[in-house]
C-alpha positions as CSV (number, residue, x, y, z in Angstrom):
1,X,229.9,-22.3,-189.3
2,X,226.4,-20.6,-189.1
3,X,224.0,-22.5,-187.0
4,X,220.6,-23.6,-188.4
5,X,218.9,-21.2,-186.0
6,X,221.1,-18.3,-187.3
7,X,220.2,-19.1,-190.8
8,X,216.5,-19.0,-189.9
9,X,217.0,-15.7,-188.2
10,X,219.0,-14.2,-191.0
11,X,216.0,-12.2,-192.2
12,X,214.6,-11.2,-188.9
13,X,215.3,-7.7,-187.5
14,X,214.1,-6.1,-184.3
15,X,213.4,-2.4,-184.5
16,X,212.3,-0.2,-181.7
17,X,211.9,3.5,-182.0
18,X,211.4,5.6,-178.9
19,X,210.2,9.2,-178.9
20,X,210.2,11.2,-175.7
21,X,206.8,11.2,-174.1
22,X,205.5,8.0,-175.8
23,X,203.5,6.0,-173.3
24,X,205.2,2.8,-172.2
25,X,208.4,3.5,-174.1
26,X,211.8,5.0,-173.3
27,X,214.6,4.3,-170.9
28,X,213.3,5.5,-167.6
29,X,211.2,8.6,-167.4
30,X,209.9,11.0,-170.0
31,X,212.4,13.1,-171.9
32,X,211.9,16.2,-174.0
33,X,209.7,15.9,-177.0
34,X,212.7,16.1,-179.3
35,X,214.2,12.9,-177.8
36,X,214.9,10.0,-180.2
37,X,216.2,6.6,-179.3
38,X,216.4,3.9,-182.0
39,X,217.7,0.4,-181.7
40,X,217.7,-2.1,-184.6
41,X,219.5,-5.4,-185.3
42,X,219.6,-8.1,-188.0
43,X,221.7,-10.9,-189.4
44,X,223.3,-10.6,-192.8
45,X,222.0,-12.5,-195.8
46,X,223.1,-12.3,-199.5
47,X,221.0,-10.4,-202.0
48,X,218.0,-12.5,-203.1
49,X,218.0,-14.8,-200.0
50,X,214.9,-16.9,-199.5
51,X,214.4,-15.1,-196.2
52,X,215.1,-11.4,-197.0
53,X,217.0,-9.4,-194.4
54,X,217.5,-5.6,-194.0
55,X,221.2,-6.5,-193.6
56,X,222.8,-7.5,-197.0
57,X,226.3,-8.9,-197.5
58,X,228.0,-8.6,-200.9
59,X,231.3,-10.2,-199.8
60,X,230.7,-13.3,-197.7
61,X,234.5,-13.9,-197.1
62,X,234.6,-10.7,-194.9
63,X,230.9,-10.4,-193.9
64,X,229.5,-14.0,-193.8
65,X,225.9,-14.7,-194.1
66,X,224.5,-15.0,-190.5
67,X,226.9,-12.4,-189.1
68,X,225.1,-10.1,-186.7
69,X,224.9,-6.3,-186.7
70,X,223.2,-3.9,-184.2
71,X,222.9,-0.1,-184.5
72,X,221.7,2.4,-181.9
73,X,220.9,6.1,-182.4
74,X,220.5,8.6,-179.6
75,X,219.5,12.2,-180.3
76,X,219.4,15.1,-177.9
77,X,217.1,14.5,-174.9
78,X,217.4,10.7,-174.6
79,X,218.0,9.7,-171.1
80,X,219.5,6.4,-169.8
81,X,221.1,7.4,-166.4
82,X,224.3,8.7,-168.1
83,X,225.4,5.4,-169.6
84,X,225.5,6.7,-173.2
85,X,227.1,10.0,-172.2
86,X,227.4,12.8,-174.6
87,X,223.9,12.8,-176.2
88,X,222.6,14.5,-173.0
89,X,224.6,17.7,-173.9
90,X,223.0,17.8,-177.4
91,X,223.5,16.3,-180.8
92,X,223.4,12.7,-182.0
93,X,225.3,9.6,-181.0
94,X,225.4,6.5,-183.3
95,X,226.7,3.2,-181.9
96,X,227.6,0.1,-183.9
97,X,228.2,-3.5,-182.8
98,X,228.9,-6.5,-185.0
99,X,229.5,-10.2,-184.4
100,X,230.8,-13.0,-186.7
101,X,232.8,-11.0,-189.3
102,X,236.2,-12.0,-190.5
103,X,238.6,-11.8,-187.6
104,X,241.4,-9.2,-187.4
105,X,240.2,-7.1,-190.3
106,X,240.1,-3.3,-190.3
107,X,236.7,-2.1,-191.7
108,X,235.4,1.3,-192.7
109,X,231.8,2.1,-191.8
110,X,229.6,5.1,-192.7
111,X,226.0,6.2,-192.6
112,X,224.6,6.5,-196.2
113,X,221.7,8.3,-197.6
114,X,219.6,5.5,-199.3
115,X,218.4,2.1,-198.1
116,X,220.3,-1.1,-199.1
117,X,219.5,-3.0,-202.2
118,X,220.7,-5.8,-204.4
119,X,223.7,-3.8,-205.5
120,X,226.3,-2.2,-203.3
121,X,225.7,1.1,-205.1
122,X,222.0,1.2,-204.0
123,X,222.8,2.9,-200.7
124,X,223.9,6.1,-202.4
125,X,226.4,8.5,-201.0
126,X,227.6,9.2,-197.5
127,X,225.2,11.2,-195.4
128,X,226.7,14.7,-194.8
129,X,225.6,17.3,-192.4
130,X,226.8,20.1,-194.7
131,X,225.7,20.3,-198.3
132,X,229.3,21.1,-199.2
133,X,231.1,18.1,-200.7
134,X,233.4,17.7,-197.7
135,X,234.2,14.1,-196.8
136,X,235.4,13.3,-193.4
137,X,234.4,12.3,-189.9
138,X,233.4,15.8,-188.9
139,X,230.8,16.1,-191.6
140,X,229.8,12.5,-191.9
141,X,229.2,9.6,-189.5
142,X,232.3,7.3,-189.5
143,X,232.2,4.1,-187.4
144,X,235.5,2.4,-188.5
145,X,236.6,-0.6,-186.4
146,X,239.0,-3.6,-186.4
147,X,237.4,-7.0,-185.6
148,X,238.8,-9.1,-182.8
149,X,239.8,-12.7,-182.9
150,X,236.2,-13.7,-182.9
151,X,235.1,-11.3,-185.7
152,X,233.4,-9.0,-183.3
153,X,233.7,-5.2,-183.2
154,X,232.2,-1.9,-182.1
155,X,232.4,1.8,-182.7
156,X,230.7,5.0,-181.5
157,X,230.4,8.4,-183.2
158,X,229.0,11.6,-181.7
159,X,228.1,14.8,-183.5
160,X,226.5,18.1,-182.4
161,X,224.1,17.9,-185.3
162,X,221.1,15.7,-186.0
163,X,220.0,13.9,-189.1
164,X,217.7,15.7,-191.6
165,X,214.3,13.9,-192.1
166,X,214.5,11.0,-194.5
167,X,218.1,11.6,-195.6
168,X,220.0,8.9,-193.6
169,X,218.8,5.4,-194.3
170,X,221.6,2.8,-194.0
171,X,225.0,1.8,-192.6
172,X,227.5,0.5,-195.1
173,X,230.6,-1.6,-194.2
174,X,233.6,-1.0,-196.4
175,X,236.7,-3.1,-197.1
176,X,239.0,-0.6,-195.4
177,X,238.9,2.3,-193.0
178,X,238.7,5.9,-194.2
179,X,236.5,7.6,-196.8
180,X,236.5,5.0,-199.5
181,X,236.8,1.3,-200.1
182,X,234.7,-1.5,-201.7
183,X,231.3,-1.9,-200.2
184,X,231.1,-5.2,-198.4
185,X,227.7,-5.1,-196.8
186,X,224.8,-2.8,-196.0
187,X,222.2,-2.5,-193.2
188,X,219.0,-0.5,-193.8
189,X,218.5,1.7,-190.7
190,X,215.7,4.3,-190.6
191,X,217.6,7.0,-188.8
192,X,215.4,9.6,-187.2
193,X,215.5,13.3,-187.1
194,X,214.9,15.3,-183.9
195,X,211.4,16.5,-183.5
196,X,210.8,20.3,-183.4
197,X,209.9,21.4,-179.9
198,X,206.2,22.0,-179.5
199,X,205.3,25.7,-179.1
200,X,204.3,26.8,-175.6
201,X,200.8,27.7,-174.9
């Protein structure tokens, strides 16, 4: 059962975007100017909820209203003392955490091109690094996971490439792992592209 507090919070998201060199922000020391660190979270609500949420559920049997989702993006240059690992060698890491979904279910998750909307189709196609119509975890961001007995789960994906500006805008949860499956829920995430290094001089 979703608590009253959870219902009130269903439309509330916390979003923090860190860019290397921004005063008062970051994870301990200035990074290069192309550093990007983004964290955002929300609770799912159905389309047309009285309190809108950036996280929308279209299938409340598998993604209940009030379930929680958090997404983190780290792009080349972000520093956190080594906890996140591979982003220090370049590229982009996307981490997903969820709580309160249906227990023991295998979900598929991908980054999509458009923001969420009232219809599952509104998020558009998968984001792909290459323009070629190649579907798969090497050319897309896949975050498949199986929820535990409490309905919680997590996944991490790393790629050597970064997102193109304005072309990655949501995370979609699918009914099954892999490249396809019904769209159960969507979370609007303004993924950031690495900033071009400032010219010397």
